[in-house]
C-alpha positions in Angstrom: 215.4 188.8 -39.3 217.5 186.2 -39.9 215.7 184.1 -42.5 214.8 180.4 -41.7 216.7 177.2 -43.9 213.9 175.4 -46.4 212.1 173.3 -44.6 213.9 170.2 -43.4 215.4 167.3 -45.3 214.4 164.2 -45.4 217.1 162.6 -44.2 216.5 164.3 -40.6 218.7 162.1 -37.8 216.6 160.2 -34.7 213.4 159.9 -36.5 212.1 157.4 -38.9 209.7 158.0 -41.2 206.0 158.0 -40.1 203.6 154.5 -40.7 201.0 155.9 -43.4 197.0 154.4 -42.5 197.1 151.1 -43.7 193.6 150.3 -45.8 191.1 150.4 -43.8 188.3 148.1 -43.1 184.8 149.9 -42.7 181.6 148.8 -42.9 179.7 151.3 -45.6 176.4 151.3 -43.4 177.6 153.8 -41.3 178.1 156.4 -43.4 174.6 158.2 -44.0 176.7 161.6 -46.0 177.3 160.5 -49.7 179.9 163.2 -49.3 181.3 160.4 -47.1 181.9 157.6 -49.3 184.4 158.2 -51.9 186.3 159.7 -48.9 185.6 156.1 -47.1 186.3 154.5 -50.4 190.1 155.6 -50.7 190.3 155.2 -47.4 189.5 151.3 -48.1 192.0 151.2 -50.8 194.5 152.8 -48.7 194.7 156.3 -50.6 196.1 159.4 -49.6 192.7 161.8 -49.0 193.2 165.8 -51.2 191.9 169.0 -50.1 188.5 167.5 -51.6 187.7 164.7 -49.0 189.4 166.9 -46.1 186.2 169.7 -47.3 184.3 167.0 -47.4 184.6 165.6 -43.6 184.8 168.7 -42.2 182.0 170.1 -43.7 180.0 167.0 -42.6 177.5 166.4 -40.0 177.3 162.5 -40.1 178.7 162.2 -36.6 178.4 157.9 -36.5 180.0 157.9 -40.2 182.8 160.7 -39.8 183.3 158.7 -35.9 183.3 155.2 -38.2 186.4 156.4 -40.2 188.4 158.1 -38.2 187.8 155.6 -35.4 189.4 152.5 -38.0 192.2 154.9 -38.5 192.8 155.2 -35.0 192.9 151.3 -34.3 194.7 150.8 -37.2 198.0 153.4 -35.7 197.4 153.0 -31.9 195.0 149.4 -31.3 192.9 150.3 -27.9 195.8 152.1 -26.4 195.0 155.9 -24.8 197.9 157.8 -24.2 198.8 160.5 -20.7 201.6 161.7 -19.6 202.2 163.2 -16.0 203.7 166.6 -16.4 203.4 169.6 -15.4 203.1 173.3 -17.0 204.8 176.7 -16.3 204.1 179.3 -17.7 206.9 181.6 -16.6 205.5 185.0 -18.4 202.5 186.9 -19.1 204.1 189.6 -21.4 203.9 189.3 -24.8 204.5 192.0 -27.4 202.7 189.7 -30.3 199.0 190.8 -28.0 196.9 188.8 -30.1 193.1 189.6 -30.4 192.5 185.5 -29.8 194.5 185.5 -26.7 193.3 186.0 -22.7 196.6 185.3 -21.6 198.9 188.0 -22.5 199.5 191.2 -20.4 201.1 195.3 -21.1 204.4 194.6 -18.0 202.4 197.8 -17.0 199.8 195.5 -15.8 199.0 195.0 -12.2 199.4 191.3 -13.3 202.2 190.8 -15.0 204.6 189.1 -14.4 207.8 187.4 -15.5 208.9 184.7 -13.0 212.3 184.9 -11.8 214.4 181.6 -13.0 214.3 180.1 -9.6 210.8 180.9 -8.9 210.2 178.8 -12.0 212.6 176.1 -10.4 210.2 176.1 -7.5 207.9 175.9 -9.2 208.4 173.1 -10.6 210.0 171.4 -8.4 206.5 171.1 -5.9 205.0 168.2 -5.1 208.4 166.4 -5.3 206.6 162.6 -4.8 204.9 163.1 -7.7 206.7 161.3 -10.9 206.4 164.0 -13.3 208.4 162.7 -17.0 207.6 166.6 -18.6 207.7 170.0 -17.6 205.4 171.9 -20.5 206.9 175.6 -20.5 205.5 178.0 -22.4 204.9 182.2 -21.4 205.0 184.5 -23.9 207.2 186.5 -26.6 208.4 188.5 -23.6 209.9 192.4 -24.8 212.9 192.4 -22.4 214.4 188.8 -21.6 217.3 188.3 -22.9 218.4 184.6 -24.5 220.1 184.6 -21.5 216.8 184.2 -19.5 215.7 181.2 -21.1 219.2 179.7 -21.1 219.1 180.5 -16.9 215.5 178.9 -17.0 216.5 176.1 -19.0 219.1 174.9 -16.9 217.7 175.4 -13.2 214.2 173.6 -14.4 217.1 170.9 -15.4 218.3 170.6 -11.4 214.4 171.3 -10.0 213.7 168.4 -12.3 216.6 166.3 -13.3 213.4 163.0 -14.3 211.3 165.4 -16.2 211.8 166.2 -20.5 212.1 170.0 -20.8 209.5 170.6 -23.4 209.9 174.3 -23.3 209.3 176.9 -26.4 206.5 177.3 -29.3 208.2 177.4 -32.5 206.5 181.8 -32.4 209.3 181.6 -29.2 212.4 180.5 -31.2 211.5 183.2 -33.8 211.2 185.9 -31.0 214.2 184.7 -29.2 216.2 185.1 -32.3 215.1 188.5 -33.5 216.4 189.9 -30.0 219.4 187.9 -30.0 220.6 188.8 -34.1 220.7 185.1 -34.0 219.7 182.8 -36.5 216.3 180.5 -35.1 219.2 178.0 -35.7 222.1 178.7 -33.4 219.0 179.3 -31.1 217.6 176.4 -31.1 221.5 175.3 -31.1 222.2 177.4 -27.5 218.8 176.0 -25.5 219.7 172.7 -26.7 222.8 172.5 -24.9 220.8 174.1 -22.7 218.9 171.0 -22.5 215.9 171.4 -24.2 214.1 168.7 -25.3 211.1 169.3 -27.2 208.6 171.9 -28.3 205.6 172.3 -27.5 203.1 173.0 -30.8 201.4 176.7 -29.7 201.7 179.1 -32.0 200.5 178.2 -35.6 197.2 178.9 -35.1 195.3 179.3 -38.7 197.9 179.2 -41.1 195.6 181.4 -43.4 197.7 184.9 -43.9 193.9 186.2 -44.0 193.3 184.9 -40.5 196.6 186.2 -39.4 196.0 189.1 -40.6 193.3 189.5 -38.6 194.1 187.7 -35.4 197.5 187.7 -35.0 199.2 190.5 -36.7 202.5 190.3 -34.7 203.1 186.7 -34.8 205.5 184.7 -37.2 204.6 183.7 -40.3 203.0 181.0 -40.4 205.2 179.3 -42.8 208.3 180.5 -40.3 206.5 178.0 -37.5 207.0 175.7 -40.5 210.1 175.7 -40.9 211.5 176.4 -37.8 209.9 173.5 -36.7 211.8 171.5 -39.8 214.8 173.4 -38.2 214.2 171.6 -34.6 213.2 168.1 -35.8 216.9 168.3 -38.1 218.3 168.4 -34.5 216.5 165.3 -33.3 214.2 167.7 -31.5 210.4 166.4 -31.6 208.0 169.2 -31.6 203.6 168.7 -31.2 201.6 170.7 -34.0 198.4 172.1 -33.1 195.1 174.3 -35.1 193.6 176.6 -32.7 190.2 176.5 -34.9 186.3 177.6 -33.6 187.3 182.0 -34.5 186.9 183.4 -37.8 188.8 180.6 -40.2 186.8 178.2 -43.1 186.6 174.8 -43.2 188.8 175.5 -46.3 191.3 177.2 -43.8 191.4 174.2 -41.6 191.8 171.6 -44.7 194.5 173.8 -45.9 196.5 174.5 -42.7 196.0 169.8 -41.7 197.3 169.5 -44.6 200.9 171.9 -44.8 201.5 170.1 -41.4 201.5 166.9 -43.2 203.7 168.8 -46.2 206.0 169.4 -43.3 205.6 165.8 -41.9 206.4 164.2 -45.0 210.2 165.8 -45.1 211.3 166.1 -41.5 209.0 163.7 -39.5 209.5 164.8 -35.9 205.9 166.3 -35.1 204.7 163.7 -32.5 201.3 164.9 -31.5 198.5 167.0 -33.0 196.6 168.8 -30.9 193.1 170.6 -31.2 192.4 173.6 -29.6 189.1 175.0 -29.7 188.7 178.7 -29.0 187.6 180.1 -26.1 186.3 183.8 -26.0 185.6 185.5 -22.9 188.1 188.3 -21.8 189.9 188.6 -25.3 189.7 191.3 -27.9 188.1 188.8 -31.1 185.4 188.2 -28.5 182.6 185.5 -29.2 179.5 184.1 -29.1 180.5 181.2 -27.8 182.4 178.2 -27.0 182.7 175.4 -29.7 180.0 172.3 -30.4 180.8 168.9 -30.2 180.0 168.7 -33.1 182.4 171.2 -34.4 185.1 169.9 -31.5 184.9 165.5 -32.7 184.3 166.7 -36.4 188.0 168.6 -36.5 189.1 165.1 -34.0 188.3 162.7 -36.5 189.1 164.9 -39.8 192.7 165.3 -38.4 192.9 162.0 -37.7 192.2 161.1 -41.1 194.5 163.7 -43.3 196.3 163.5 -40.7 197.9 160.4 -41.9 201.6 160.5 -41.2 200.5 161.2 -37.8 201.0 159.2 -35.5 199.5 160.9 -32.1 196.1 163.3 -32.2 195.4 164.7 -28.8 192.2 165.2 -26.9 193.2 167.9 -24.8 191.2 167.6 -22.0 191.7 171.1 -21.0 189.4 172.6 -23.7 186.9 169.7 -24.9 186.1 168.9 -20.8 186.7 165.3 -19.3 183.2 163.6 -20.8 183.9 164.9 -24.1 187.5 164.0 -24.6 186.6 160.5 -23.3 184.2 160.3 -26.6 187.0 161.9 -28.9 188.9 158.3 -28.1 186.1 156.7 -30.3 187.1 159.7 -33.2 190.3 159.8 -33.9 191.9 160.4 -30.9 194.5 158.3 -28.3 196.0 160.5 -25.9 194.4 163.1 -23.3 197.5 165.0 -23.1 198.3 164.6 -18.9 198.6 166.1 -15.4 199.0 169.4 -16.2 198.8 170.6 -12.4 197.9 174.0 -12.8 196.6 175.2 -16.6 196.2 179.3 -16.7 196.1 180.0 -20.6 193.3 178.3 -21.2 191.4 179.2 -18.0 192.4 183.3 -18.3 189.5 182.9 -21.8 186.7 181.4 -19.4 187.7 177.5 -19.5 185.6 176.2 -17.2 187.3 172.5 -16.4 189.5 171.7 -13.9 193.3 173.1 -13.2 194.7 169.7 -13.8 193.6 165.5 -13.3 195.1 163.1 -11.1 196.8 160.2 -13.1 194.2 158.3 -11.5 192.1 160.6 -12.8 193.3 160.3 -16.1 193.8 156.5 -15.6 189.9 156.3 -15.1 188.3 158.7 -17.8 190.7 156.3 -20.1 189.3 152.9 -19.1 185.9 154.5 -18.7 185.8 154.9 -22.1 186.9 151.4 -23.0 190.9 152.6 -23.8 193.6 150.8 -22.3 195.8 153.7 -20.2 199.2 154.1 -20.8 201.7 156.6 -18.9 204.4 157.3 -21.2 206.9 159.9 -21.1 207.7 163.3 -23.2 208.5 161.0 -26.4 205.9 158.8 -26.2 208.2 155.5 -24.4 205.8 154.1 -22.2 206.4 153.7 -18.8 203.7 151.2 -17.6 204.9 149.0 -15.6 204.9 144.9 -16.8 
C-alpha cells in the first residue's frame, strides 16, 4: 500500500485557521459536579482543554453543568443559528471487503441482498424529485472488492450531470485508501483524479474510534486511524473540505473517546479543513458485534457537549437526527450542537442496524424542529454558506 504523506502543512490553500473559543461567560452556580469546576475555570480564562479535562467531561453525570458549558461555547461559535442542508444520500454499493463487526450494512458478493448501482442507476436515483433544491449529494458505499477507479470517476461525472447544482460530497478516507490500493496509486493521486471528476467535499465516515485496540476488535481490515487522519489532511491540502466522525457506544472507553477527539483537534490545527464533527451513536441490531441496546440520552448529550468543548477549532458540531431521533436532536442544540444534518430522503446504513427514525425529513420538518427548539433555522450548502433568502 503506498505511503501517505505526513499531516498537512499549516498553509493549506482555501482554508483559514478556525477561530479558537474566546473566554466564556459562565455561571458557576449551574455546575454541581466538582470535577467540572476546574474545566469551567479554564474555559472562562480562554484556555484550551486537555486530556484530563476531556475525561472530566466525558465521565460527568452533571448533565445541566455539561450543557451550560457546551451551550456557552456553541453560542460563542454560532449564536442561535442552527443549520441544515437539503441533501440526498446515494449509497452506491453494500458489498464490502472490510466486513466490520459493528456494521449491519455490508454484504458479501454472493448475498442475495448485495448490490452495486451502475452510474446510470445512481444518476436516476439522484434525479428523482427534480423540484427539490438539493444542494448536496452525500455519496458513500463500501470498499467493493472489484469496482475499479474508473467506476468512481464515472459515478461522479454522471451524478454531477444529474444534479448540476448539488455539491458532490463523496467517499470517506477509507474508501479513498481502498481505491488507491486497488489502482496501484497513492491516495493523493486518487484524490486528484476524483477532484477533477467533480469531487467537492468528503464525508467523515470510517473514523470509528482511532484506538488500535478498538480497531483490532471491530474493524481489523479497515484503514488505520493515523492513515485516516493523513488522508483527510491530503484532501485539505487540495481545498477539499471534509467532515469527521466518531462511532461511540460499543467497546470504547471514555479515555479512547477523548483521545480520538484530541487527535481530530491536532489534525485540524494543521490542515484547517474539517467542516463539522458528527458523533455517531452505535446501533447494535443485525451486526456481528451486537450489544445490549442503544446508547442512552445522557451519553449522547455528554458526547456532543464534550466534543463542542474539546474541538475548539471546529466550527460546527452535528446532532445527527437519524441516530439521535428528532426529539433528542432538538435537545442537543442546547448541548453544543448547531447542525441537524439534512433531509437525506432515504437513509439506509443506520436503518440496517435498527434505527427507528424516519428515513428522511422534509425541509419544513427540519425548520420546524429548529424553530420549536428556540433557534434560527439556516438552510446551507455543503460548505456552510447560507442559502437563506434575505
